[in-house]
Backbone bond lengths (Angstrom), bond angles and torsions (degrees), N, CA, C in turn:
res aa  C-N    CA-C-N  psi(-1)  N-CA   C-N-CA  omega(-1)  CA-C   N-CA-C  phi
1 M - - - 1.442 - - 1.552 106.66 -
2 S 1.302 116.54 135.76 1.444 118.16 -179.29 1.525 107.53 -137.28
3 L 1.401 113.16 138.92 1.445 119.10 175.76 1.532 109.32 -115.31
4 F 1.296 116.48 132.06 1.475 121.64 -178.74 1.564 108.47 -124.30
5 E 1.329 113.57 134.54 1.495 118.54 175.83 1.519 109.05 -109.25
6 Y 1.318 115.74 134.90 1.443 123.53 176.78 1.456 111.08 -122.55
7 R 1.330 117.79 149.27 1.456 123.56 176.35 1.494 108.76 -112.44
8 L 1.329 115.75 152.59 1.422 122.67 -176.24 1.548 109.58 -148.15
9 D 1.323 118.28 128.41 1.438 121.59 171.97 1.538 106.91 -91.76
10 A 1.292 115.21 126.63 1.477 121.77 -176.43 1.529 108.03 -120.46
11 P 1.340 116.32 88.13 1.523 118.70 -177.95 1.503 115.98 -72.80
12 K 1.369 116.91 -18.77 1.472 120.28 -177.91 1.534 108.73 -144.09
13 Q 1.354 113.95 165.68 1.477 119.03 172.33 1.489 107.00 -64.17
14 N 1.328 116.88 125.67 1.433 118.10 -177.69 1.526 109.86 -171.53
15 F 1.317 113.84 171.75 1.477 124.08 169.93 1.538 104.70 -103.89
16 Y 1.362 115.47 114.39 1.470 120.64 179.25 1.534 109.91 -99.54
17 D 1.292 117.14 121.88 1.454 122.28 -176.47 1.578 107.73 -72.01
18 I 1.310 116.23 116.23 1.492 122.23 -179.60 1.529 111.02 -115.23
19 T 1.329 117.41 17.96 1.465 120.75 -176.80 1.540 110.97 -60.47
20 A 1.324 116.43 -38.44 1.491 118.62 -177.69 1.529 110.00 -64.83
21 Q 1.344 119.17 -36.10 1.463 121.11 178.33 1.525 111.54 -68.39
22 I 1.355 115.73 -36.12 1.493 118.72 179.50 1.512 108.38 -67.91
23 R 1.373 116.39 -41.40 1.452 119.05 179.45 1.547 110.58 -63.03
24 E 1.358 114.06 -39.47 1.515 119.43 179.04 1.474 109.62 -61.10
25 A 1.384 118.41 -46.25 1.418 121.29 -179.76 1.556 112.84 -62.58
26 A 1.270 116.94 -42.13 1.476 121.06 177.65 1.532 109.57 -60.65
27 C 1.349 116.89 -43.66 1.427 120.56 -178.78 1.534 111.60 -66.76
28 K 1.354 116.45 -46.52 1.452 119.63 -178.18 1.532 112.95 -67.06
29 S 1.341 115.26 -27.82 1.481 118.04 -179.15 1.477 113.53 -68.18
30 G 1.343 118.34 -24.06 1.436 122.25 -177.99 1.519 113.70 77.89
31 V 1.298 116.96 3.73 1.452 121.32 -179.55 1.561 108.56 -78.38
32 T 1.307 115.52 127.36 1.432 116.28 -179.62 1.554 113.08 -99.24
33 D 1.299 117.74 -26.92 1.454 122.77 177.80 1.524 109.64 -139.20
34 G 1.307 116.41 118.25 1.472 120.53 -177.75 1.520 110.28 174.02
35 I 1.337 112.03 -142.18 1.482 118.97 178.03 1.519 109.27 -142.27
36 A 1.321 112.63 156.37 1.456 120.71 175.26 1.553 104.98 -120.24
37 V 1.313 116.85 122.23 1.472 123.86 178.14 1.559 104.69 -102.25
38 V 1.335 113.43 124.88 1.480 120.30 178.68 1.506 107.02 -108.64
39 Y 1.280 118.73 125.56 1.530 123.69 -172.19 1.465 112.28 -131.76
40 C 1.297 116.33 136.62 1.486 125.55 178.09 1.566 109.57 -110.62
41 P 1.344 117.99 117.14 1.452 118.62 -176.90 1.529 113.22 -91.14
42 H 1.331 118.65 33.04 1.442 122.84 -178.18 1.502 111.12 -122.67
43 T 1.315 119.33 149.71 1.472 122.86 -175.40 1.511 113.90 -93.23
44 T 1.349 116.93 -7.28 1.505 119.07 176.66 1.530 109.94 -123.27
45 A 1.301 116.21 26.71 1.492 121.93 171.85 1.512 105.85 -143.17
46 G 1.372 113.21 170.81 1.451 116.30 179.69 1.536 110.75 -157.17
47 I 1.365 112.18 -177.21 1.445 119.70 178.75 1.532 108.27 -128.22
48 T 1.332 118.27 138.83 1.434 121.34 178.80 1.528 111.38 -151.12
49 I 1.282 115.76 166.09 1.471 121.03 171.60 1.515 109.13 -117.38
50 N 1.312 115.30 130.99 1.478 119.22 -178.88 1.500 109.14 -156.56
51 E 1.307 117.17 -175.44 1.481 122.81 -177.25 1.554 109.67 -68.57
52 N 1.375 112.78 135.61 1.447 116.36 178.07 1.543 112.78 -119.75
53 A 1.302 117.54 16.67 1.456 121.78 -177.25 1.526 112.10 -94.04
54 D 1.306 116.66 -40.33 1.442 122.22 -177.36 1.530 111.99 -114.28
55 P 1.341 117.65 110.75 1.440 120.33 -176.80 1.544 114.73 -58.06
56 D 1.329 117.59 -23.60 1.441 121.02 175.96 1.525 113.26 -60.03
57 V 1.319 116.86 -26.29 1.474 119.37 177.98 1.514 109.64 -61.01
58 V 1.349 118.12 -48.36 1.487 124.52 177.47 1.528 107.79 -58.92
59 R 1.313 119.45 -47.53 1.438 121.20 -179.72 1.510 111.19 -59.61
60 D 1.310 118.31 -42.10 1.469 123.53 179.03 1.505 109.42 -65.89
61 L 1.341 118.72 -43.37 1.434 121.66 179.58 1.566 111.39 -60.69
62 L 1.308 115.08 -46.68 1.461 119.09 -179.26 1.583 109.74 -63.13
63 F 1.330 116.88 -40.56 1.445 121.66 -178.86 1.547 106.60 -64.14
64 A 1.338 118.98 -46.91 1.428 119.90 -178.52 1.545 112.97 -65.32
65 L 1.317 116.68 -39.66 1.478 119.99 177.37 1.552 110.19 -63.46
66 D 1.317 118.56 -42.12 1.442 121.38 177.42 1.531 113.02 -61.51
67 K 1.365 115.45 -38.10 1.464 120.70 -179.95 1.548 109.64 -74.09
68 T 1.290 116.52 -36.08 1.489 120.24 -176.59 1.541 110.35 -77.89
69 F 1.330 115.83 -35.63 1.479 119.61 -177.10 1.544 109.25 -125.62
70 P 1.374 119.62 69.14 1.407 119.96 178.21 1.528 111.50 -75.63
71 D 1.319 113.65 158.13 1.469 119.01 173.20 1.565 107.80 -68.16
72 R 1.301 116.01 131.47 1.504 120.29 -175.18 1.501 110.41 -124.01
73 P 1.360 117.17 137.92 1.439 120.07 177.10 1.528 114.73 -61.37
74 E 1.339 117.17 -20.93 1.467 121.75 177.70 1.519 113.75 -73.90
75 F 1.328 119.34 -16.57 1.429 120.07 -179.96 1.472 111.17 -63.45
76 R 1.319 118.87 139.98 1.439 123.24 -174.91 1.511 113.56 -107.12
77 H 1.293 120.17 -10.08 1.471 122.04 -179.09 1.533 109.62 -59.34
78 G 1.321 114.10 127.46 1.506 121.19 -171.46 1.511 112.87 -64.92
79 E 1.300 120.98 -29.05 1.436 122.08 179.35 1.519 115.65 -73.31
80 G 1.323 116.42 -16.48 1.432 121.38 179.00 1.506 116.01 76.49
81 N 1.335 116.51 19.71 1.455 119.01 -176.94 1.586 112.24 -123.05
82 S 1.345 113.13 34.67 1.468 117.04 179.41 1.517 113.61 -60.45
83 A 1.337 117.16 -36.21 1.438 118.28 178.66 1.516 111.50 -62.89
84 A 1.344 119.15 -34.60 1.428 124.35 176.94 1.551 108.30 -65.17
85 H 1.319 119.84 -42.95 1.463 122.50 175.90 1.526 112.17 -60.32
86 L 1.345 117.17 -40.92 1.407 119.95 -178.68 1.569 110.80 -67.43
87 K 1.306 115.77 -42.46 1.458 119.73 178.80 1.543 110.55 -62.94
88 A 1.305 116.79 -44.60 1.499 121.89 -179.27 1.516 109.78 -62.90
89 S 1.381 117.45 -40.50 1.446 118.84 179.08 1.509 111.50 -67.95
90 A 1.325 116.79 -35.12 1.528 117.64 175.97 1.488 112.20 -67.50
91 I 1.283 119.09 -39.56 1.465 123.12 178.96 1.488 112.70 -71.04
92 G 1.313 119.16 -45.19 1.456 124.54 -178.88 1.522 112.79 101.66
93 S 1.289 116.74 164.69 1.471 120.37 -172.44 1.548 113.05 -106.21
94 S 1.340 117.55 0.08 1.464 118.71 178.74 1.515 112.17 -156.23
95 V 1.294 112.89 162.01 1.479 122.98 170.38 1.517 109.43 -140.86
96 T 1.326 116.52 156.75 1.453 121.19 175.88 1.540 106.44 -120.82
97 V 1.332 115.03 134.76 1.430 122.08 179.87 1.575 106.43 -123.69
98 I 1.316 115.32 134.66 1.450 120.03 177.97 1.527 109.19 -75.05
99 V 1.321 116.01 142.38 1.461 123.13 174.19 1.481 107.12 -113.95
100 E 1.265 118.33 121.78 1.501 124.75 -175.79 1.546 106.40 -135.01
101 G 1.327 115.98 123.39 1.444 120.22 179.29 1.535 112.73 61.55
102 G 1.336 112.68 30.23 1.521 118.37 176.55 1.572 110.44 80.76
103 R 1.278 119.24 4.13 1.444 121.63 -177.83 1.526 111.21 -121.14
104 L 1.341 116.88 152.10 1.467 121.16 174.31 1.526 108.66 -69.49
105 V 1.297 116.07 140.80 1.454 122.65 173.93 1.523 108.05 -96.96
106 L 1.311 117.10 91.06 1.507 122.77 177.37 1.519 107.92 -124.19
107 G 1.309 113.78 149.24 1.484 119.94 176.25 1.543 110.30 -61.72
108 T 1.337 114.52 163.69 1.437 120.25 -177.09 1.531 113.35 -52.57
109 W 1.315 118.45 -39.28 1.464 122.25 -174.15 1.544 111.24 -104.24
110 Q 1.302 119.23 5.14 1.475 120.82 -174.08 1.514 112.69 -87.74
111 G 1.335 114.99 146.40 1.441 124.29 170.98 1.530 107.78 -140.99
112 V 1.328 114.08 163.50 1.481 121.21 178.32 1.512 106.31 -101.53
113 Y 1.284 116.96 132.61 1.465 123.35 -175.55 1.527 112.83 -122.37
114 F 1.316 116.36 138.34 1.455 122.51 164.37 1.513 104.93 -95.91
115 T 1.350 114.78 125.17 1.472 121.40 -178.04 1.479 112.11 -105.43
116 E 1.323 115.96 124.76 1.476 122.52 -177.70 1.509 108.35 -109.03
117 F 1.352 116.82 128.01 1.435 121.84 179.60 1.498 116.37 -123.49
118 D 1.376 117.35 2.15 1.465 120.34 -177.27 1.561 107.32 -140.29
119 P 1.285 117.55 63.29 1.472 120.18 -172.56 1.526 110.51 -84.31
120 P 1.334 117.29 171.25 1.452 126.00 -9.22 1.519 109.77 -81.50
121 R 1.326 115.81 143.93 1.466 120.28 -175.99 1.569 107.82 -143.44
122 S 1.329 114.37 153.40 1.439 120.88 167.66 1.547 102.91 -104.65
123 R 1.281 117.57 121.21 1.462 123.38 -172.04 1.512 111.42 -120.67
124 K 1.379 114.09 170.49 1.455 120.95 174.60 1.500 106.48 -140.25
125 F 1.303 114.45 158.11 1.459 120.25 172.51 1.526 106.79 -146.89
126 Y 1.323 115.72 159.07 1.458 122.74 -176.92 1.524 108.78 -118.56
127 V 1.364 111.33 148.19 1.460 121.04 170.19 1.465 108.31 -124.22
128 K 1.295 119.67 122.93 1.468 125.86 174.77 1.490 108.37 -112.48
129 V 1.361 116.32 119.31 1.483 119.50 -178.14 1.527 106.33 -108.43
130 L 1.363 114.28 124.68 1.449 121.46 -176.07 1.523 109.99 -116.45
131 A 1.280 115.62 135.41 1.437 118.89 179.29 1.524 112.36 -82.63
132 H 1.282 117.49 149.44 1.438 124.51 176.53 1.510 108.95 -76.63
133 C 1.343 118.04 129.18 1.459 120.01 177.05 1.525 109.14 -107.90
134 S 1.301 115.59 122.53 1.445 119.80 177.61 1.507 111.09 -83.55
135 T 1.329 119.59 135.98 1.450 121.18 176.46 1.536 112.42 -98.90
136 R 1.326 114.44 10.08 1.469 117.07 178.20 1.507 111.17 -89.68
């Protein structure tokens, strides 16, 4: 089992492609068959898997999240970032990716993203790579 910590500067609200870091963690772990859990320890950011071939997908996702979770004068949270908390809760704080033959099992167009909703921030995320244990 291996735990890897990564840092990310997030100057704006965006989906930051972290697939390369997840691949690096899987490779460095030496695990050939298992899972990689990617976790974000922040309440206004998240982790998701989505298309990484067409940048318009990210633009569309950000547009839809802004429309779905707009900043509202009725929000009472003192920091003024309730919309960021809502977006992060909708996205989620972790994903799990299968590792098979030492490689991530992702679809042709899939990438792993760190999502920032309360910029600018200096963030971190963790990757825990776990080996498959056979009971046979």
